[in-house]
N, C-alpha and C positions, 0 to 999 in steps of 0.2 A: 623490514630493516635489512634482511639478508642480501637483497639485491643492491641496496645502497652501500652496504659494507663491501660487497664484491666490486662495485664501481669505484670505490675509494682505493681498493687494493690494486687495481689494474695499473694506475700510474706509479704506485709504489714498486710494483714488480718491474715495470719498464725502467723506472728511474734507477733502481739498484743495478740492473744490468748495464745501464749507461755508465754508472759509476765504476763498475768493474772494467769497462772498456777504457775509461779514463786512467785507471791504475796501470793497465797494460801500456797505454800510450805515454803516460808521464814517467813511469818508472821501468816498465819492461823494455821499451825501446832503448833508453840509455844503457840499461844493463847489457843488452845484446851488442850495442856499439862500444861497450867498454868505457862509457862516460858516466861513471857513477856520481861524479860531482854535479852532473846535470840534474840529479834529484833535488838539489838545493834550490832550483828554480821554482819548484812546486811546494817544497817543505823546508823551512829554515833549518839548517844544520842537519839535514837528513843524512848526509854522508860527510864525515870529517876524517881526514887522513890520520891514521894512527890510533883511532878510537874504535878498536875492533868490537868490543862488547856493545857499545852504543850503536854502531853501524849494523851489527847483527840483529839487535833488537828492532831497529827500524825495518830491516829487510823482512824479518819474521812477521812483523805487524802488517806489512803490505801484502805478503803472501797469504796470510790468514784472512785478510780483508776480502781477497778474491774468493776464498772458500766460503766465507760467511755470507757474502752478498750474492753468491750464486746458489749455494745449497739452502740458505735460510728461506728465501722467498718461495722456493719450490716445495718446501716442507708443508706449506699451508695451502697448496693447490689441491682440492679434493680429487680431481681427475688423476693427478700424478700418484696420490696415495692409493687410489683404487686400482689403477691399471698397472702400476709398477711398484708393488710393495717392497721388493728387494732393493730397488733404487732408492725408495723412500727411507728404508732403514740404513742403507749405506751413507746417503747424504746426511741423514740425521746424526749418525755417529761422527761424521767428518765435521758437521756444523758445531755440535756440542764440544768436541775436542778443540776445534778452532777457536771458539769464543773463550774457552778457559785459558788456552795458551796466549790468546790475544790480551786477556786481562793481565797475565803475568808479564808479557813483553811491554804492554802499555805502562804498567807500574814501574818497570825498569826505566822506561823512557822518561817518566816523570822525575826520576832521581837524577839521571845524567843530562837532561836537557831542560832548558827554560821553556815551558809550554804554558803560555797565557798567564792570566792573573789567578789569584787563589780561588775565586768562585768557580772558575773552569776546572781547576784541579779537584775541588770538592765535588763537582759534578761528575768527574771521572770516577772518583772513589765511590760515589753513590751508584753509578752505573756498574762498577765492578761487583759491588755487594748484591745488587739486583740480579746480575747475570749468574753469579754463583748460586744464589737462592733458587732462582727459577730453573737452572740446569739440574739441580739436585732433585726437585720434585717432578720435572719432566721425565727424567730417567727413571725415577722411582715408580711412577704410574705406568710408564711404558713397559717396564719389567713385569708389572702386575697385570698387564693386558687391560688396564682401565683406560681405554682409548679416548673416551670423551674428556676425562679429566686430564689425561696426558696432553691432549691437543690444546686445552686451555692454558696449561703451563708452558707448552711449547710456543704458543702465540705470545704469551708474556715475554718469554725469552727472546723471541725474534724482535719484538718491539724494543726491548731494552738493549739488545745488541745493535740495533739499527739507530740508536739515539743520535749518534754523531751524524748519520746520514740525514735524519730529520732536521737536525741542527742546521746543516748547510742549506737545505731546501727552504726552511722557514726564514733564515737570514736573507736569502735572495729575495723572497717575497717582501720582507720588511724593507730591504734596501731600495727596491723599486717604488714601494708605496711612500716612503718617507725621505728617500735620498740618503739613507744611512744614519739617521739620528741615533745617537748613542753608540756609534761604532767608530773607533779610531783606526782607520785602515793602515796607518803607518806602523803600528806596533800590535795590532790585533787585540786592543782592549776597548773598554767602554761599558756603560751601564747596561746597554741592551744585551751585550754578550754575557754580562754577569747574570742577567735575568734568564737568558737562554740556557745557562748551566742547569737550571731546573726545568725550563720550558721545553727542553728537548725530550722530556718524558711525558709531554702532553698527549701524544698518541696512545701511550700506555694507560693514562688516566681515562681517556675516552673509551678505550676498549673495556675497561672495568665497568664504566657506566653502561655501555652497550650490552654487556653480558648480563648485568643486573636487570636492565629494562626488558631484555629479551625474555626473561623468566618471570619477572615480578612487576613490571611496569604496566600502568594503565594504557589503554589504546592510544589516548592522546599523547602520552609521553613517548610511546614507540613511534608514532607518526612524526613527532618533533625530532626525535633522534634520527629517523630516516632522512628527514629534510636537511638536518645538519650534516649528515654524512654525504649527501649529494653535493652540498656546498663545499665540503672538505675535499671531495673528489675533484671538483673543478679547480679549487685552489691548489691542490697537489699537482695536477696536470700543469698548471701555470708555473708553479714553483720548480718542478722538474725541468721545464723548458728554460726557465731563467737560469737555473743552476748549470744546465748543459751549455748554454750560450755565454753565460757570464763568468762561470767558474771552472768548469771541466773542459769544455772545448770552445773557448772564446774565438778561435780562428774560424769557426763556422758562422759566427754572428755577422 
């Protein structure tokens, strides 16, 4: 199962770095050019003249997304942890601080901006609760030098913090397979998006099942999980490609 899990993680790692490149392209370039209203081309009301607090919250959220989606994936790479322990600790601290601040700025954005229907808002609230919960235990076990337990909580934290990224990838897969059934692209609503407010945590649920079967599952169950993870790896590769060409860098398509 470990090889299959590693195969699934490769497109996740690549995809998160592509997402960071998209943030630099969509928001960093307009920032350098002094065209902050250009942010609105990618995120509705991302920059509104005269709304300093709301604009600051969006800017902080974007900056923290860069930290989260660079530092987070590297935390789970064994070679990085073994060969560069100081870097692992530094990026780990930056990642945990980033996700906590992102939760706060995201909560503020929910107050000052209209972001989706109520199921998506509930999904964000659930994500915030999970992030704070997992962060507490990841830090607690790291301080106790209980590394194996720490890594389990750190993995949970990474998957919870990456829920919105998984949301985008799974939506692109669904859109290609069904033509976007249950998604109203005019206002970003629809029953499928409501379902995905919980579905974005599917990778976290799969990880819990994987961890259980790794220690307690019968051989047949472990083989089944390995097969599922290979399929998930292929689907994630496809989803990352679709999100890259259809959502993040459509100019490349």
